[in-house]
C-alpha positions as CSV (number, residue, x, y, z in Angstrom):
1,X,134.4,104.5,115.9
2,X,136.3,102.9,113.2
3,X,135.4,103.2,109.5
4,X,133.2,100.4,108.1
5,X,136.0,99.2,105.9
6,X,138.0,98.7,109.1
7,X,135.4,96.6,110.9
8,X,136.2,93.0,111.7
9,X,133.9,90.2,110.6
10,X,132.2,89.9,114.0
11,X,131.2,93.6,113.9
12,X,129.5,93.5,110.5
13,X,128.0,90.1,111.1
14,X,126.5,91.3,114.4
15,X,125.0,94.4,112.7
16,X,123.5,92.3,109.9
17,X,122.2,89.6,112.3
18,X,120.2,91.9,114.5
19,X,117.0,91.5,112.5
20,X,116.8,89.1,109.6
21,X,114.3,87.3,107.4
22,X,113.6,83.8,108.6
23,X,111.3,81.1,107.0
24,X,109.1,82.1,104.1
25,X,105.5,82.1,105.3
26,X,103.8,82.1,101.9
27,X,101.2,79.3,102.5
28,X,100.7,76.4,100.1
29,X,97.2,77.7,99.5
30,X,95.3,80.9,100.3
31,X,91.8,80.7,101.7
32,X,89.0,79.5,99.5
33,X,91.4,78.6,96.7
34,X,92.4,82.2,96.1
35,X,95.4,82.7,93.7
36,X,97.0,85.4,95.8
37,X,96.5,87.6,98.8
38,X,96.0,91.4,98.6
39,X,96.8,93.6,101.6
40,X,95.7,97.2,101.1
41,X,97.1,99.7,103.6
42,X,96.6,103.4,104.2
43,X,99.0,105.3,106.5
44,X,96.7,108.0,108.0
45,X,99.4,110.4,109.0
46,X,97.1,113.5,108.6
47,X,98.5,116.5,110.5
48,X,101.3,114.5,112.2
49,X,103.7,115.0,109.3
50,X,103.9,118.6,110.2
51,X,103.6,118.2,114.0
52,X,106.4,115.6,114.1
53,X,108.9,118.1,112.8
54,X,107.8,120.8,115.3
55,X,106.1,122.6,112.4
56,X,103.5,125.2,113.0
57,X,102.4,125.9,109.4
58,X,98.6,126.2,109.1
59,X,99.0,125.4,105.4
60,X,100.9,122.2,105.9
61,X,98.5,121.2,108.8
62,X,95.6,121.8,106.4
63,X,97.3,119.5,103.9
64,X,97.1,116.7,106.5
65,X,93.5,117.6,107.3
66,X,92.7,117.1,103.6
67,X,93.5,113.5,104.1
68,X,90.8,113.2,106.8
69,X,88.2,115.4,105.1
70,X,88.5,114.2,101.5
71,X,90.9,111.3,101.2
72,X,89.4,108.9,103.8
73,X,85.8,109.3,102.5
74,X,86.9,108.6,98.9
75,X,89.0,105.6,100.0
76,X,86.2,104.2,102.0
77,X,83.8,104.6,99.1
78,X,86.2,102.8,96.8
79,X,86.7,99.9,99.2
80,X,82.9,99.7,99.9
81,X,82.2,99.3,96.2
82,X,83.9,95.9,96.3
83,X,83.3,95.2,100.0
84,X,87.1,95.0,100.6
85,X,88.6,95.4,104.0
86,X,91.9,97.3,104.5
87,X,94.4,98.2,107.2
88,X,94.8,101.8,108.4
89,X,98.0,102.6,110.2
90,X,97.3,105.6,112.4
91,X,99.6,107.7,114.7
92,X,97.9,108.1,118.0
93,X,97.8,111.9,117.6
94,X,95.9,111.5,114.3
95,X,93.5,109.1,116.0
96,X,92.9,111.7,118.8
97,X,92.3,114.4,116.2
98,X,90.0,112.3,114.2
99,X,88.5,109.8,116.6
100,X,85.2,109.2,114.8
101,X,87.1,108.2,111.7
102,X,88.9,105.4,113.5
103,X,85.8,104.2,115.3
104,X,83.9,104.0,112.1
105,X,86.6,102.2,110.2
106,X,86.8,99.5,112.9
107,X,83.0,99.2,113.0
108,X,83.1,98.7,109.2
109,X,85.5,95.8,109.5
110,X,88.7,97.5,108.7
111,X,91.8,97.3,110.8
112,X,93.5,100.2,112.7
113,X,97.2,99.4,113.4
114,X,100.0,101.1,115.2
115,X,102.0,103.9,113.5
116,X,103.6,105.6,116.4
117,X,102.5,108.4,118.7
118,X,103.1,111.5,116.6
119,X,104.7,109.9,113.5
120,X,108.0,110.3,115.3
121,X,111.3,109.0,113.8
122,X,111.3,106.0,116.1
123,X,114.7,104.7,114.8
124,X,116.4,107.7,116.4
125,X,114.8,107.4,119.9
126,X,116.3,105.9,123.0
127,X,114.7,102.7,124.2
128,X,112.6,104.0,127.1
129,X,111.2,106.9,125.0
130,X,110.3,104.6,122.1
131,X,108.7,102.1,124.4
132,X,106.7,104.8,126.2
133,X,105.4,106.2,122.9
134,X,104.5,102.7,121.5
135,X,102.6,101.6,124.6
136,X,100.8,105.0,124.8
137,X,99.9,104.7,121.2
138,X,98.5,101.2,121.6
139,X,96.5,102.2,124.7
140,X,95.1,105.3,122.8
141,X,94.0,103.3,119.8
142,X,92.4,100.7,122.0
143,X,90.5,103.4,124.0
144,X,89.2,105.1,120.8
145,X,88.3,102.0,118.8
146,X,87.6,99.4,121.4
147,X,90.1,97.1,119.8
148,X,93.7,96.7,120.8
149,X,96.1,96.8,117.7
150,X,97.8,93.6,116.9
151,X,100.2,94.9,114.3
152,X,102.4,97.9,113.5
153,X,104.1,99.8,110.8
154,X,106.8,101.9,112.3
155,X,106.6,105.6,111.5
156,X,110.1,105.7,110.0
157,X,109.8,102.3,108.2
158,X,112.8,101.3,110.2
159,X,113.9,99.8,113.5
160,X,116.0,101.1,116.3
161,X,117.9,98.5,118.3
162,X,114.9,98.3,120.7
163,X,111.9,98.3,118.3
164,X,111.6,94.5,117.9
165,X,111.8,93.8,121.6
166,X,109.1,96.4,122.2
167,X,106.8,94.9,119.6
168,X,107.2,91.5,121.2
169,X,106.5,93.0,124.7
170,X,103.3,94.5,123.3
171,X,102.3,91.0,122.1
172,X,102.0,92.0,118.5
173,X,101.4,89.3,115.9
174,X,102.9,91.1,112.9
175,X,105.0,94.0,111.6
176,X,104.9,95.8,108.2
177,X,108.0,97.9,108.1
178,X,110.8,95.8,106.6
179,X,111.9,94.9,103.1
180,X,113.5,91.5,102.9
181,X,111.0,89.7,100.6
182,X,107.9,90.1,98.5
183,X,105.9,87.6,100.6
184,X,105.4,87.1,104.3
185,X,108.2,85.8,106.4
186,X,109.1,85.2,110.1
187,X,111.4,87.7,111.7
188,X,114.6,86.4,113.2
189,X,116.3,88.3,116.0
190,X,120.0,87.5,116.4
191,X,119.6,84.1,114.9
192,X,116.5,83.1,116.9
193,X,113.0,82.9,115.3
194,X,110.6,85.3,117.0
195,X,107.2,84.0,115.9
196,X,106.5,87.5,114.6
197,X,105.1,87.7,111.0
198,X,106.6,90.3,108.7
199,X,104.3,91.6,105.9
200,X,107.0,93.4,103.9
201,X,106.7,96.9,102.4
202,X,108.5,98.4,99.5
203,X,108.9,102.1,98.5
204,X,107.9,101.3,94.9
205,X,104.6,100.1,96.3
206,X,104.0,103.4,98.1
207,X,102.2,106.4,96.6
208,X,104.2,109.0,98.5
209,X,107.5,108.5,96.8
210,X,105.9,109.5,93.5
211,X,103.8,112.5,94.5
212,X,105.4,114.3,97.5
213,X,107.0,117.7,97.1
214,X,108.9,120.3,99.1
215,X,108.1,123.8,97.8
216,X,111.4,125.3,99.0
217,X,113.6,122.4,98.2
218,X,114.4,120.3,95.1
219,X,111.9,117.6,95.8
220,X,109.1,117.5,93.2
221,X,106.7,114.9,91.9
222,X,108.4,113.2,88.9
223,X,106.0,110.4,88.0
224,X,102.6,110.8,86.3
225,X,99.6,109.1,87.9
226,X,99.3,106.9,84.8
227,X,102.8,105.6,85.3
228,X,102.2,105.0,89.0
229,X,99.1,102.9,88.1
230,X,101.3,100.9,85.7
231,X,103.9,100.2,88.4
232,X,101.3,99.2,90.9
233,X,99.5,97.0,88.4
234,X,102.8,95.3,87.4
235,X,103.5,94.6,91.1
236,X,100.0,93.1,91.5
237,X,100.2,91.0,88.3
238,X,103.6,89.7,89.5
239,X,102.2,88.7,92.9
240,X,99.2,87.1,91.1
241,X,101.5,85.1,88.8
242,X,103.6,83.9,91.8
243,X,100.6,83.1,94.0
244,X,102.0,85.4,96.6
245,X,101.2,88.6,98.5
246,X,100.5,92.0,96.9
247,X,100.9,94.7,99.6
248,X,100.2,98.3,98.7
249,X,100.8,101.4,100.9
250,X,98.9,104.6,100.3
251,X,98.3,107.9,102.2
252,X,94.9,109.6,102.3
253,X,96.5,113.0,101.8
254,X,98.4,111.7,98.8
255,X,96.2,109.3,96.9
256,X,92.9,111.0,97.8
257,X,92.9,113.7,95.1
258,X,90.5,113.7,92.2
259,X,93.3,113.3,89.7
260,X,94.8,110.3,91.6
261,X,91.9,108.3,93.0
262,X,91.5,106.6,89.7
263,X,94.8,104.7,90.5
264,X,93.2,103.0,93.4
265,X,89.8,102.6,91.8
266,X,91.3,101.0,88.6
267,X,93.5,98.7,90.6
268,X,90.6,97.5,92.7
269,X,88.6,96.8,89.5
270,X,91.5,94.8,88.2
271,X,91.8,92.8,91.4
272,X,88.1,92.2,91.5
273,X,88.1,91.1,87.8
274,X,90.5,88.3,88.6
275,X,87.8,86.6,90.7
276,X,90.2,84.7,92.8
277,X,92.1,87.2,95.0
278,X,91.8,87.2,98.8
279,X,91.6,90.8,99.9
280,X,92.1,91.0,103.6
281,X,93.4,93.1,106.5
282,X,97.1,92.7,107.4
283,X,96.0,91.1,110.7
284,X,93.9,88.4,109.0
285,X,96.7,87.6,106.5
286,X,99.3,87.5,109.3
287,X,97.1,85.2,111.4
288,X,96.5,82.9,108.4
289,X,100.2,82.6,107.5
290,X,101.2,82.0,111.1
291,X,98.6,79.3,111.6
292,X,99.5,77.6,108.3
293,X,103.2,77.6,109.3
294,X,102.5,76.5,112.9
295,X,104.6,79.4,114.2
296,X,105.7,79.3,117.8
297,X,105.5,82.4,119.9
298,X,102.4,83.8,118.4
299,X,100.0,85.3,121.0
């Protein structure tokens, strides 16, 4: 294959045009006169970070287990204090290992969304394999919780050439894996609107990038919890000022420690103190934005 600087215009335009941001879906008004929308999400990877890589380390598996044993109960308690509902993106293997957790979350009004089968790197898979894993994951979550997932966050926060088509075949109403805006937008595929809502993520609004480490490598946490709270707070205040969406991604095995939970708790207090924020699941926000925009192609 030729080098990128040798590509003709058609080549790089085709690459860029595969998946693009379409119309902005920030509504003219949020429900009940809210100033902004808040989407709190938790990627419940649990043991699958180790299993995905073929790892067999009891220590690293126990690190994932901590997310289920301590992280999830602390997160649920923090949300309950404000009666806030959140979205939990759960690999199917995590759901099978911790089935009661998923059932209870749904019973409490939270959302459980797709996050792959075993937290696989979906962007490296061939089409049939990726499709099989996504459909198996959706079937598994539905069997465990009694509710079929309507949205996804890809395990790799990326798409393969087949991901979007599979999501549409599944009948999903939204994705939360892409980065093209602060606010919701419609995904466009090769120039054609899809009717699929994107609730965009960003690494700076993700706890893992600040706190993860690799004992035998060079990766070490480099940001203090106080600094992370400051970053998240500035992101929230910016969304509030713009009247847009504040979407935060956290991981139970990362945020759930005694020295870090204050980040979430303090942020929730600040959101509540505003008095005019709509805190809702990703599914509810996606549905509202799609309906307000009159999107075609929504299931």
